[in-house]
N, C-alpha and C positions, 0 to 999 in steps of 0.2 A: 150865593156864598156871602158871609159876613165881611165887613170892611176890616182891613187891617191897620192897627195903630201905626203912627209915625215911629214910635220906639220899636215896635216889632219889626218894621221894615229895616231900620238901622241895624238891629241885631242880626237880621238875615243877611243883610250885605256884609257885616263884619265876619259872620261865620264863613261865608264864601270866600272872603278875602283870606282868611286863616287857612282854608283848606288848599287854596291856590299856593299859598307860601309854603305849606307843608309838602305839597306835589313837587314844587320846584327844588325843594331841598333833598328830594328822593325819599320822603317818608313812605314806609310800606304798611298796608293794612294787612292784620293778621289772617291766618289760614280760615279761621271760622267765618271771618266777614267775606273773604274773597271766593272761598270754595276751591282755592287751589294752593299749592306750596309755593309757587313762584309769585303770587300776587301781582300778576302783570295788569290787572285792572279790566274789568268787563270781558269783552270778547277779543282784547288785542292779541291773544295768543294765537287766534286763529286767522285763516286756515293753517292747518299742519299737514305735512305730508310725509309718510313713513314708506319704507320699503318692506312688503310682507311677501315672503315666498317669491321674490323676484319682480313683484308687481308694485307699482306705485299707488298708494291709496291716500286720498286727501280727504280731511274732515274739516267741516265748517264751524263745528262745535263739538262739545263733549257729549257722547252718547249718554242717555239718562234712563234708558230702559233695556239694557245689555242683558242677554241670557247667555249662560255658559253650559257647556256639556262636559262631563267627566270631572273628577274630584281635583285632579292636578291643574286643570285649566281654572277651575273655580278658586282654588288655592292661590293661584297667580293673581287674581282679581281682588281677593280679600286681603292678600298680603300687601297691597298697594292702598288698602283702606278704601275701596271702591264699591262697597256693598249698596250705598245710597244711589249708585248709578245703575244698579241692576234691577230688572224686573223679576229675576230668579234663576235657579240652576236646575239642571237635569243630571242625574246621577243615580245609579243603583244603590240600594240600601247599604251593601257591603262596603261601598266606597265612601260612605259619609265621613267626615272628619271626626277625630276624637278631641281630647283636650290638650294634646301635647304641644300644640302651636298657639301663638299669640292671638290669631285671627280666628279661633275655633267657635267663639260666640257669634260670629257673623253668620254662621250656618243656621243658627237659631232664628236671627233677625230677618233673614232673607228667605223668600218663599222657596220652597222645595216644590218645583213644578211637575216633576214626573220621576218615578222610580224606573221608567222603561226608557225607550228611545226617543231622542230629541226628533222633532218633525216639523215641517213647515205649519201645520196646524198649531202647534205649541207656540211657534213664533208669531204668528198672525194673531191668535186669541189673546196673547199677553202684550200685543202692541209693542214687540220688540223694534228697537232701532239699530241694533247690533247684535249678531250671533257669533260668539267666540268658541270655535271648535276646530276640528283638525281632520284631515284625512285619515279614516278609520278611527277617529275620535268623535263620531257623530256625523261627519260628511262621507258620504259615498253614493255612487251613482245608482246602485241597485235599489236604494230606498227612494230615490229621487230627491235627495236632500243634498244640495250642493250651494256654493257660493252663487253660482249662476242662477239657480232657482230663486234664491233669496233677492238677488238683484233685480229679478222681474217684479218682485212683491214690493220693492222699494226698501228693502232692509239690507243694511251694510253687513259685511262679514269681516272676521279677522281670523286667520289660520295659525294654528299652533305651528311655530317654526320647526319643531322636531319633526312634524308630519309633512313638511314641504316634499312635493314630488321632485325627482331630480331630472326628469325628462326621459328616463329609461322606462318605458311602460308606467307601471304604478309604483315602481321603487321609490322609496322615501329616503330623504336625507340629503341636504345641502350644506350642513355645517355641524361641528362637533356638538354633542347634546348640551353641555353647558354654555356654550356660546349661543345656542338657542334660546335657553332659559333667559341670558343676560339680554339678548336681543329683543325678546318678547316684553320684558320688564321695561326696557329703555323705550321701545316703541308705545307701549300703553301709557307710559309716563307722559309721553308728547300727546298722544290722543285724548287723555283725560286730564291734561294740565297738572300732572302731579310728578313732575320731573325730579324734584328733590327728593321724593320719597323713593323714586325708582334708583336714583344714583346712589342713595345710602344703602338700600338693600343689595344692589350689585356689589358695591364696594365691600360690604359685610361678608357677602358670600364669597367673593374672591379671596378675601382674607382668611376665611375658615378653610377653604380649599387648600390655599397655600400652606397654612400651618400643617395640615395632614401630609401634604406632598413632601414638606421639608423633613418629615419623620419617616417616610415611606422607604421600604427596601428598594435597591437599585440593581439594574442588570440582571444577572443570573439567579439573584437572590429573590427575585419577584416570583411568587407562587402563580402558577397557571390556574385561571379561574374560568368556570363556566356558569351561565346564568340559565337556570331552569325555570321556565315560565309555566308549561304545561304539556300534555301530550304524552301518550305511551307508545304508539306505533312510530311516531316521529315527534322529537322534541321542538316546541316553540322557544325561541331563544332570542338573543339581541345581536344585531349586526354593530358596526361601528356608529351608526348614526342613532341609535336608540339610547336612552338615559343610562342603562346599565355600562355602557362602554366606558364613559367618563368616569362614573362612580368607581368602577373596578381599577382603571389605569391610574386615576388620582389617589386611590387609596393604596396603591402600590402593587396591585396584581397585574398579571400579564393575561389580557383577555384573549381567550383561545379562538374566539370567532371574529376578531379584529380585521380579518381580511375580507369580511362580508360587506359590500358597500350597499347596505339597506338598513332599515330600522329594525322591526321585529319580524324574524324570518324563521321558517321551518327547516331543519336540517336533518341528516340521518344519525342514528345512533353510532354508526361506525365511525363517523367523524369524531364524535366525541370521545370514543375509546382510543382512536388513534392519537389524539391530542392530550390524552390522560390529564385531565384537570386534577390539581391538588386541592382545590376549594369548589364546592358547587353553592352558588347562591340561589336560594329559591324566592320566586316571586310569590308572595302570600296575598291570595284574593279568591273571591267566588266560592262556589259550592264545594270545591275540593280543597281542604284545609293544608296548611304547611306541614302538618304532622302526617297526613296522608300521603303528600308528596315525597316526604322523607322516607316513609315506610315502602313506597314503591321504588324508589332510587335504591334503597338498601337491599331490596328482595328481587331487583331486575337482573337476571341472570349475565347479560352481556356487560353489566357495569361491575361485576364482582371483583375485578382486579383493577379497576380505576382507582387511582391514589386517594381521591376524595372520599369514595365510598369506603374503601379498605380502612382508612384512617378515621372515618367518621367526622370529615371535616365538611360540615354542612351548616351554612349560615343563612339566616331567614331575614328578608326585608319585605316590607309591606309594598303594595302596587303603587301607592301614592309616592313613596320613596324612590321608585324606579322609572316611573313615567316622568316626563318633563314637569317639574313642580319646584316650588320654593323649599321643598324638603330634600331636594338633591344634595346640597353641600353637607347637612347633617348626616346623610346617609354615606357620603364619602368618609366622614369622620368615624362613624361607628364601624364601618367595614374595614376602614384603615387600621383601627385598634387590633381586630381580629387577624387581618393579614399579617401584621407585624408579629403576633404571637405565632402564627405557623411559620414564618420566615425564620423566626429565632429557634423554632423547634427543629428546623431541617437539618 
């Protein structure tokens, strides 16, 4: 190494002294230099511990090769600006994002690892250090893909809070759906050291939902609403722990399946008929289009006298609007506008 001149040494000490003064005055490095919102400096933020589905999980550093499964889960990461901390995402083609959200470009920048099911092979081959999925949102015992499986491979996992099992068999749901979204944003903010971003998103989402709630019909004026996901012999719908419950109720509707202590569940058509929904919300996804679902509902004999079918009050939301995702508050707003029109017409 070449020798350093006396002048250069003096300058170096002066620079170090200046930095020490700045640090003492509480100066902060900007986000681009620090890699975080809080700019805590180095790894001083870590270790951090969060509670995820009732289990405490500790992270010594921010994951840098996270893999997500499902579009709503991927949206959560992208909404926090965490695409650079990801190895990629897994989601069917029909779930991929469109251009309606600020983070849509992240889908193009981040590797699309598979259009099929997530697996331990995908996690291992892509050197994942975290898999963000959920029960029935990628994790399931039948495929042998579970957090326990990943732990044996030295890979961390984070469970979507909407999918938390509540201890009654495989029933899911331990908190209201929007609280699940806010919880995941706040937890991920801590895990990835982007707490400021998470707090801003949560505050914005709470404000957006509150604005819709303030205008929503109350009491007996609330139209009865049924969420139709799919199924002809028996409909798949939402209990009170899946996203549609909060979307419907915050929008001003009376969710007719609010007594079901589970997330996504199958019920009988006779229950739907007995509860006579005034609005049916269709979950739009997959090979069966929303229009095909509408035609089925309109032509299905047992439903002919149900108010929503008789009055043609059928509203469509996309899958990513209805599963836990950062699009839930916008879904509350759009459904809220429709609910108010129905309530005014009653």
